[in-house]
Residue, then its C-alpha position, 0 to 999 in steps of 0.5 A: m174219563n167216565r166223569t159224571r157231570q153233576h146237573a143241579r135242577g131246581t124250579r123257580r116260579l115267577a108269580t107276579a110282576g114283583v116276582a115271588v120265587t119258590t124254594a131252592t131246597l131241590l138243590a140240597a143234594a147238589l152241595s159240593p164238598a170240594a168247593q166248600a173245602a176250598g172256601r168257594p160257594s157251593r152249587a146250592t149257594a150259587v143257585e140261591n144267589a141266582a134266584s135272588a138275582l132273578l127277583a131283582h132283575a126280572s124285568g131286564l131278563g124278560l121274565t113275567s108271571a107267565q114264565d117259569t125257569r129251571v136250572r140246567d147247569v151250575i159252574v163255580d169258578k176257582d175264584g168263586a164266581q158263579h154261573v147258573r144256566y136256566d131254561r124257561t117255559y111260557r105257560k108251561l110250554p118249553v121256550l126254544g131260545g128262552d135259555f139264559v146264563v146268570h153271572l155272579t161275583a164270588d160274593g153272589g153279586y149280579r154281574g149280568a146275563d147272557r140270553a139266547t134271545r132278547n125278544r119279549i115272550s108273549l103269545p095271544s094264545v097257546t091253542p094250536k090251529v094245526s093238529g098234532p097228527r098233522a104236524a107228525g105227518l109233516a115230520v114223517n114226510a120230511l124224514r123220508a125226503a131226507h133219506p130218499g130211496s132208503g125204504l125207511k121202516q118202523v117210522k114214528a113221530a112224536p109232536e110236542l107243543v113249544v114256543d119258538a123264540l129262535h126264529g124271530a118273533p116268538r110263536l107257537a110251534w110243534r117240535t116233532t121228532a120223526a125216527g125210524f130205521d133205514s134199509l141197513g137197520n141204522p137209526v135215522a131221525r129228524t126234528v121238524l119245527t112247524d108253525a102251529r098256526t099255519g103249518a109252515r115249516i120253520d126249521a128241520w135238523d137231523s136229531i141223531e147227533t154225532a160228536t167228534g171227541d178224542g181219547a187217550s189210548l193205551y197203545s195209539g196215543q191221543v186218537p179221534l173218536e166219533s160218539t153219539q150225544s145223548g142228553a148231557s152225556y156222550q156214548l161210545k157209539d159211532p153212528t158214522r160207522g154203522n153204530t159200532y160201539t164199545g161196552d164193558a164186560a165187567n170182568k165177566t165171561d160167557l157161559c157156553i156149552f157145545g157152542i150154545c151160550i146160556s149167558r153172556a158177559p155184558a157189553t155195557l155201553f161206555t158213556d162220558a160227560d165231556n167226550h174226552w175218553g180215557t187217560g192212557s192208563t189202565a187205571d181208567r177202564s175207558s182207556a182200553a175202550v178207546d183202543a178198541q173203538y179206535g181199532t174198530n174205526e180204523t178197520w172199518d175205514y180201511y175196508k171201506n176206503v181201500q177195499g170198498r167194503n161197507g162194514i164187516a158184513g158188507d151191509g153197513k151195520g156195525s159190530y161191537n166190542r167188549v173190553h175187560y172180559g174175564s179176569n186176567y184173560n190173556n186172549a181176544f176173540w171174534d165171535d160170529s154168533c154175537f158178531c162182536m169182538t171181545y178183549g181180555d185185560g191180560d195178566g200184566t206179566t205175559f200180556g197187557p190188555l189185548v186191544a192193540l190196533d193190529v189185534a183189532g184189525h185181526e179180530m174184525t177180519h175174522g168177521v170179514t172171512s166169515k161173510t166171504a170165503a168162510l175158510t174152515y178153521s182147521g187144517e190148511s184152510g184154518g191156517l189161511n183163515e188165521a193168516t188172512s186176519d194177520i195179513l189184513g190186520t197188518m194192512v189196517e195198521w199200515y192204513a192208520n198211519n199212527s205215529s204211536d203205533p206205526g205200520d210193521y210186520l209184527i203181530g201183537e208187539k204192543i200187547v206183549k210183556p217181558g214175561f212173554g219172552k219175545a218181542a211179538l206174538r208172530f213175525m211175518d218176515k220169518p214166522s219161525k222166530d216165534g218158536s212154533s210157526a212154519d216158514y215154508w209149506s210141507s205136507s205136515v203143515g196142515n197138522l199144526d195149530v192154525h196159528y202156526s200153519s198160518g206162518v206160510a201165508n204170513h211169510f208169503a205176504y211179507l215177501l210179496a210186500e217187502g222182498s227177501g233179505a235184510k232191511t229196515v222198514n219203519g225202524v224195524a229190522y227184518d231179514s226174510p229168507t226164502y225156501d230155495g235161496s231165491t231173491v224176491t222183490g216186493i211190490g208194497h204192502d198196499k198191493v198185497g192187501r188188495i190182492w189178498y182181499r180180492a182172492l178172499t172175497v172172489h176166488m177162495t172157498s171154505s176148503t181152500n188150501y195152500q195150493g188153492a191160495r196160490a191159484a186164488t191170489l194169482s187170479a186176483a193179481k190177474d184181475l187187478y193188474g193183468a196176467g204177466s204183470t209185475e204184480y202177477n209175477a211177484v205173487a208167483a215168485a213169493w209163493s215159490a219162495v215159501n215152497v208153494k208151487 
């Protein structure tokens, strides 16, 4: 929801056993008008009350003159109760496990505290026996051991001296984060805690944090999202899927001349304070980002889990999305030069934001095509290029199995508005229902716009999946004719996706036309199911039914 969590920060020094505390004026900027208006204490008041509590209860909280405290967060409940969270240092070193929360009544009275550790924090010395470079080397070794055989590059390590109160009696330690890139270019990092006296490892953990959040989308309901935690906030970047991310184009456009881009619209990474993204309304700019990221996730998962492809380029690297491109822009597109998807918001009359699930699958599939058959974007091969995105984008929608956007053979049905005049952009069961697409092959098909010559392959794919004639699938009524009046029996959408992907990645080339597509899909069916199999014969029958023989 792009809510920004306010963090009040102030420093308190406990100077003597009697505990003198420095001023709280650092929190003047954290006053909460809403809280004051409601008659509740402000954040600054809560911190002042907590400071008084620290003075009165220093001994019980284990605070001494060698320690400082710093406010990390402040929460004021509706009833006025206050909760102030602190980090602490010991002789200016961060104390791991030194954090605590002070709880106060509505009138500022001390109610108690929750402490990460109750051990007394005291060390004979804060001078390490193990050097920082040695600790760095140990951390680098730990990172490499955690990623064997991955050929890490640009590995760096930054050791920091700390007091470890998390693992038993407090001790001096090096906290070292080693970071680099694996062979696929994905960032990797590991934090290693090393005893600063002996060099023994105390603990180690991955330090690129993934977090499972959720988002309220425009078209697909409430959806799960993987994000990256960065400090106190979250980034809409998915490290489990090659660091694919979604950014805000700020309603700007690219400036490109003859294919050379002089400037590009931005892709400012979306961030959120609580990892609950969007509201399901266009009033929240992150709602469209939820749809785009969700579509990216489902497309990635379809290709990986069904087709065995690791990322759009097959290299494990993520692409990225730009949403809110241009002003009332009625389009979405894939761009090989940035390896990214771009989505307009639509004009609100003809189209809504073009971030629906099948559109995402369609656009990302253009990237797959560019890295495989690279079907030339003109003539019959151009129609096959577009059909590939429609067919496999449809398979993504079926794979996602989302009750708010169930699988169908309509393209873009979620994004059209009444002003468009039709229920979808394209109709795979009878492509001519859009008013322009071809149902069957003819010698003139290659002269059509690629979005209309794609109809022949879309029709083939529907017939191969569901068969000819009238039927209702997932609540949608279809009635698919054939060129020669033949009856086609479908083999199911899953097999269609497998056959088409195999044909695209193994048998098609940049110049494949419709006759070549028939040969390629027959070869794919033979590879997968055998010559003369039910699937092989169904492929032949479906092509004949759209006049490709």
